[in-house]
N, C-alpha and C positions, 0 to 999 in steps of 0.2 A: 861579395860581401857587403850590408848595409852597416854602417855604424852606426846605426840609432839602439842596435839589438842589445837588449838587457843580456849583462853581465856582473853581477852580484854575487861576489866571493866572503860570508862571514863567517869569523871565531867567535864562539860563545865556551869559553875558559872556563868558565863556571859550571855550563851544562854540558861539557866534554864532547863540544856536537861542534861541528864545522855545517854550513849550509851554501851550496851552491844552487845558483839559479840563473841559466845560460839558455840565450834564444840562437834558436839556427835558421839561416835562411832557407829552409829542406822543408816537405814534407816530412811529416811524420813516421810514415812507413818507413821511408829512408834512415832517419834517423833511431828508430827502436833497431833494424837490422845492425845498424853501427854498432851499438850497446849491446846486440846478442849475437851477433855472428860472427865465430872467430876469425875467418878471411877478413873481415871486416876492419875486427877490433884491434888486431895486431898493427894493422896498419895506422893508427893514430893514436893507441894510449900510453905508448914511451917517450917520454920528452926527448926531443932530440939532442944529443949525437946517441941517444938509448934506442934501444929498440924491445918489442915485446915477442916473446916464444910461446906461443902453448903450448904446451904438451897434451891435454885433451881439455876436451868443454862439452858437458851436455846439458845444458839449457833445458832446466825441466826442475820441479819441485825436487827437492832433493838431491839433485846432481851437481855436478862440481865443473868446475876451471881450476886446471893447477898451469900456473904460467910465469915464467920467469923476465924479468928486466935483465936485457945484455946492456952491460958498456960496452964502448966501442974498442975496450980491450979483453973482452968477451968474459969479463965477470958476471956470475948470475946471480941475480938476487930473486928467489924464490916466496910464491906467494897460492894460498890454495882458495877457491871462494864457496862455498855452498850456497845455491838458490835455495832459499825458506819461502819465497811466496812469489808467486807469477800469474797477473793479468793482461793479458798477451793486449800492446798497442799504449798501454794508461800506466801498469806499473810493475815493477818487480823489487823483490829484497832480496837478499843479499850478507853474509857472515863473511868477512874474509878476515886472515892473518897468513905472516910471516911464515915461511916452513922453509925446510932445508930442501935438499935437494931428493929425499927419501919421502916427502911428503907428511914429514912430521912435522905438525902446526906448534908454532911459537907466538904461545898465549900469553897476557889478552889480546885479544882482536880487535876489529869494529863491525858493526851494523850498519849496512846501508842500503838507504829507501830511495830507488829511482821512480820520478812522475812524470809521466811525458803528456803533454797536451797540444793540441796545434789552433791556431787561429791565422786564417787569411795566407795561412802558404805559410806562416813564421811556428816555427816546434820549440816550446818552450821544455826545459829540461832543467826539474828541480830532484837536488839528492841532498837526501841529509845524511848527515855519518857520526853516528855514535860511539865514539872510545867509551871500554871496559875501563882503563886508567887515564888518570892526570897526566901520568909518566910519558905513556905511550904516546899520547896528544903530541906532549910537549917536545918530545925528542923527534916527532917525525913533521912537527908544524912547517918549519921555514923550508926545509924542502919538500914536504908535502903539496904546501901553496902554489909556490915555481913552478913543479913538475906539473900539478891538475892543468894549472894556468896553458902552460907550453901543450897539451897535451889537446886541454878543449881549442887550440888555434890550429892543431894539426890535423882535427875534428872537420874545424871551418871548410881547411881548404879539401879536405879529402869528400866532403858534399858538396863545393863545390862541382869538383869534378865530377863524380857520380850522375852529379843533377845534368849536367851537359851531354852526358851518353843516352 
């Protein structure tokens, strides 16, 4: 991993929005797959020692991913994502909400916008997360910030392993 890779994590509380810009030392197609294929996503998305368990994922417009973050003690925190827009290898958008184990969403949720670009073998991912509720953003912020940073480090490690294959 190159230490000069961009990693910017900004919270705009007034706009109820989180902005994440992160570069990876990997080809765009590999980074895209890591965000859009269940078998790769589950390997990095949960901050250790937690793990991710996807019950199902249908990556298409109108499709959904239903998954849980699982604690080392086996506690499950479920969430559901619905894909609202997909432009292959460039952008996808989704609506994310916590849910119970029976897929009943806990509203309000958040809108995620992922944009991917590549330059000279480095892939940049820009993620904008708009929360419908300021209270939801405030409640999540500390744990989410640390968890997302840890997850993106997991992704760095996974990409380094996959790039060697």
